[in-house]
N, C-alpha and C positions, 0 to 999 in steps of 0.2 A: 802622282805622273800619273798620265794616261793611258791606255794601251795603247794607244796609236803613235803617243811622245815612248813611251819605248823598245819601239819596238825601231823607231830612228835612226832610238839612241842604238840598241842593236845593232842596227845593217850596217855604222862604220865602225863597230868595234869589231864584230868579226873579223872582215877586211884585213883589219891594219890585225892581229892574231892569227889568221896567215900570214901575213907579210914577214911575220918575226919567222914561221917554221914547223906551225904547230897546222899542218892540212885541217884544212875542213869539207872544200871541193865545195865547186860555183854553185854543185844542186842543193845543199845543204840548204847557201841561203836568201840562193831561187825557193823552196819549198815550203822554208820554214818561215821566212818577211815578209817572199813579192806575195805568195798565192791569199795569203792573209790581208793584206792591203788590198790586195784586187778586191777582193770579194765586198772588202767594207765601204773598196769604191763604187761598185755596183749596188751591195744594198743603197748607200744616203743617194746613187743618182735616181730607184727607181723606187729610191717613198719620197726626192722631189715630182714626180711626175705625179704617182699618183697626188698627191701633194696638192699638186695642178692641175692637175683632172679634180680633183673634190669639190676646188675653191672655184674652178672655170663653170662649175652644175649647177651652183649655189647661188651662185652671182647673176645666173641668164634665170 
């Protein structure tokens, strides 16, 4: 299981635990799961831009 898949699974597990009475707080879910996912997404977008620029330079 990749880290991304693990985070997706945990995002659904944490709120279900919260509904069962063990309060974890919304900030915990945001900080622990949303921030790393956003970081991974930004990294992928930047990597794709760099690859596109590099391939464009080589072909011209």
